[in-house]
Every structure is written in C-alpha cells, then in structure tokens.
N, C-alpha and C positions, 0 to 999 in steps of 0.2 A: 684430609688435607691439613696442613699445619699453618699456624699463624703465630706471629710474635707480638706479644702485648707487653708494653713497658710498664704500665700501671693501670689500675681500674678502681673506680669508686663512684659514688653518687654526687651529683651536683644539681642544684635547683635553678632552672630558668636561664642559666648563662650559656649552656651548650644545647640550645633547643628548648622547646616548651616543656613545662612541668619538671618533675623530679626524674632525672635520667641517670642511667648507668653509663658512665663515660669510660670508653675504652681507648686508651692512648696506644696506638700501634707504633712499633719500632721502625725507624728508617725514614729518611727524607731525601728528596732529590734537590733541594735547595740548601744554600748555606747562608741564610739571613743573619747578618752580624748582630741583630737586635733580638734574636730568638730567645724566648723565655724558657724553652725546654731543649737546650743544646744537647743534652744527654740522649735525646731521641733521634739525633741526626745519623748516627752510625748505623751501618747495616746490621740486621738482626743476627744474633748468634744462638739464641735460645728460643725454642718454639713450644707450643702446646697444640693439641688437636682441636680443630674447629668444633668437633662434636662436644668436647668437654666445655669449651667456652660457651657454646649454645646452651648446654644444660645449665650452666651457671647463670646465664642471662634469664632463662625461663624460670629458674628457682627464685630469681630476684624480682619477678613481676609485682609482688605485693608492694614493693617500694616505688613502683613507677606510677605515682599518683599525679593528679592535676594534668592529665594528658601527657605524662612522661613516657619514656621508652628507653631506647639504646642509642647512644651517639658514638660514632667512630671519629676519632681525631688523631693527632700525632704528636710529633712527626708528621708525616703525610700518609694518610690511610691508603691512598690509591697506589702507593709503592708496592703493597701486597695485594694487587688488584684481584687476582682469582680467588684468594681466600676471603677477601672483603666481599666480593660478589656472592660467594657461597653463603656467608653469614647473613648478608642482607636478605637473600632469597629465603633462607630458613626462618628468619625472624618474621618476615612478612607472612609466610605461610602459617605461622603460629599467632598471628594477630598482634604482633608487637610493633609499636611505632618506631620508625627508624630515622636517623639523622646522621649526616656526615658533615664535618668541617674540612675543607680541602683548599689547597692553593690553586686548584683549577688547571694544573699544567699537564694532566694526563689526557691524551687524545681519546682514550676509551671512556672517559667519564660519562658521556651520554648513554652508554650501555646501562648505567645504573639508575637513570632518572626515574624509571617506573618502580624502582625498589626503594626509593627514598621519599619519606613523608616530609621531611624538613631539610632543605639544602642550604648550607652556609658556605659561600665561596669568597675567598680573598681576592681583592683586586689591588695589588700593592702599588702598581704604577702603570700609567697609560702608555708611557714611552718604553718600548721594548728594549732599546739599547741601555737605558738607564737601569731598568730592572735587572738586565743581565749583568751589568757591571757590579751590582751589589749582591745578587743572589746566585748568579751562574746560569740562570735560565731567563729567556725573554718572555714577552707577554702575548705572542701571537696565538698560542693554543689557549691561553686563558680567555682572551677575547672571543675566540671561536666558541668555547664552551659557555661563556656568558650569553652569547647570542642564541646558542642552541637551547640553553635552559630557559631563557626568556620566551622562546618560541614554543617550547613543549610543556612548560610548567606554569601553573598559576602562582606558585609560591617560590620565592628566591630571596634570600638575605645576602646582600653583598657587603663585605667588610673592607674598609680601608684603614690600615694602621698608619696613623699620621705621624710623620717623623721629620723633624727639622733637618734641613740639608739633604733630604731625599725626595720628599713629595709634598711639602707643606706650603709651597708658594702659591700666589694668586694665579700664576700661569698654569701651575699644576692642577689647581681646582678647575680651571677652564678646560684643561685637557681631559680630565675625568668626565666632565659634563659632555663634551663633544663625543666621547666614546660611548657613554651610557645612554644618552637621551634618545638616539635613533631607535632603540629597541625597548625602552623603558615602558612598563605597564603597571597597572594599579596593584597587582599582586606582589610587586617587588618592593623591597625596602633596602635602604643603605644605612649602615652603621659606621660611624667614624670613631676609631679608637685612638686615643692619645698615647703617645710613646711613654713607656715606663721602663724601669731598670730591674724588673722582678727577676730576670734571668742572670743578672751580673754575677751573683755569688756562685751560680751553677757553672758559669764559664770558668771562673777562677778555680773551683774545685776540680774541674777537668784539666787544669793546668794550661788553659788557653787564655790568651789576653782578650779582655773585653774591649772591642774596637770602637764602640760608639762614644762620641764626644759631642757635646753641645746639641744633643738630639731632642731635648725637651721642647715642646710647643707652648708658646705663650698663649694666654687667654685671647689676646688680640688676634694672633695667627689663627687660632682655632675658630673663633667667631667669624673671621673674614672668610676662611676656607668654607665653613658650613653655609655661610650666606650665599656664596657663589653657587654651591650645589643646590640649595633650596630654590634659587632663582631659575634654575634649570628644570623646575617642575619635578624634582626628584624627592620622594618621601624620605626624610632623614631622621635617624636616631643618633643622638650625641652621647658618647660614653667617655 
C-alpha cells in the first residue's frame, strides 16, 4: 500500500510522550483559515510504500527514548485511512508506541482505538454550524468520536485551539463544558492552545491570502475561558 508523507522528523514531548518520530501525512478534509501547515491541505500527489516507511520507523527506534514512538499528524492523517491503519497495525506488532493527532471528523476513527497508545483529538468548536462556517465540516462526528473514545479508552487528550472571534467567548467556554462534562473521566485531559500566526508566511508563499484578523486572545480572555472549563471539573493544561 502507498502513503503520502509531507515531512518527517523527531520532536520531544509536543506530539505525544517522549521523543517521537512525527510523520506529517499529506491531505486534509478541513480548510481552517488559521492552519499553521496550509501546504498539507492539498490532496497527495507523491507517495511511498508503507513497507519502506515502516522500515524507516523501525530503524529509528534508538531515537524513541523517554517513552517515545511514532506520531501521525497532518494535514489530517485519517484522510489516508487504510494506509494509516496498516502502519499503526505494523508498528504495534513491532512493539512501537503509537500516537495520532486528528481533527476527529472521520467516522471510522473508532476502528483505530485499539491501535493507538496516545490519542490527541481536536475539538475546535462545540457549535456544529459555527465550525462548518469556518472549516467546511461540522462537529457531529467529532462529538460522536469523543464520546466513543471516552467510553472505550482510558487516555484521551482533547485540544481546543483558542481563537478570538471564533470560540473564545465566555458562552463558548460554557458550550464546551456542556458538551464534554457528561462523558468526562479521570483519564482525559484538555489542552487549550492560544492562537498564533506561525502559518502566516506559509499561506503567503502559497499565494493565498491569510484571512485571520484580530484573532489573538488576551490574557484576560484566556484566563476567563480556562476558569470556566476548570469549574466544570475538567482537568486542564494551558499552552
């Protein structure tokens, strides 16, 4: 089977525990205007064999220290679902720790739960219409996958990218709590990521206008948002 990898390299603790080989897969089903890797959105045109990528990962095991392993991110890794599943299965069979970072929109995601040691899932907005207006896809499947992951897994890291004008209001914080609290358990953690412009230059190099304006979150907004989440008995990490 073939798989399209945009880039690969090691990163420590930011994409799962320990030192990990991070594989950015090509292609995404969303068009988030704040994306920091807009070059990964386009459909793949260049591929490599999954066997070759697996061999590379296995040769890299000496670098996977402190509980490290392999992380699949994107783009959106589940866009290449069958190749991703094949890779995860082979890595698990070889005793390599696996992690994926996903937007949670693929209805087949629960098929991968038993193959993933560390799952990171975005929850960009609790309001499906609002999410669809910004990214092109609503949140119904995301919520279904969050509930399924909470039910079937002990570990789950949920990430909210906090963006002024999109999801950073007090009402938004309450909306997130109302969605998450019914199935929250002790093995789950929530990470709030403040908006940044790291992808702005990439958009411009692609010849596309960077659409985000006044999207930075103030310290007061951030603290207020996090306070509402914490009051909902949700374990919170601020980034």
